[in-house]
N, C-alpha and C positions, 0 to 999 in steps of 0.2 A: 504494500500500500504506500501511497505517497500523498497522504492527506495534507501534509504541511509544506509541499513544494511551493517555493516563492514566498514563504512566510519566514519572518525573523522573530525569534523567541529569546527572551532573557530568562535565564535560570540562575537564581541566586543559591549559593551553597550547593553547587553542582558537581563537587569533586568526590563525594562519597554518599553512601546510603541511598535513600530515596531520590535525592537530587541527581546523583550519578545515573541511576536507573532511568530517570526521566530524560536526562540528556541523551542517553544511548537510544532510547525508544524514539524520541523526537528526531534524532539524526537518521535513524533507520527509515523514518517516514518522510524524509526529505527536507526537514527544517534547516534553516540557517540559524546558528546558535551563537549567543553571547553568554558566557558562563563565568560567574564570579565564584571565588573561593579564597580562603585565607592561607592555603598551603601551596607555596610556589612549586614544589616538586610534583604534586598531584595535578596542578594546572598544566605544567609542562608535559606530563604524561598524557593528559587528556588531549592537548593540542597536537601531540605527535600521533595519537591514535585515531583522531577524528579530523579528517581533512576539512579545512575551511572554518573551523570553530574559532571564535575570538574569545580569549580568556582575559580576565581582569582580576588582579589580586586585590581583594577587599575583604575586610572582616565585618560581617553584618552586625556584630555586637558592638562595634566601635563607630559611632556617628562621624568621627573625623576621617575615618577610612573611606 
């Protein structure tokens, strides 16, 4: 399925758990993704494994981030 082809979706906290599962599913369905997370190593792995994903290092618990 490609329900999300030509759609851009922002996923916060997308480097582990439910967030990561969401990112993987949306990518499989054709979405362009912007993913935030606080772990730079996980963001790098995600960017290496999913072509075209944009990653942003940000800690959702810290408003200054």
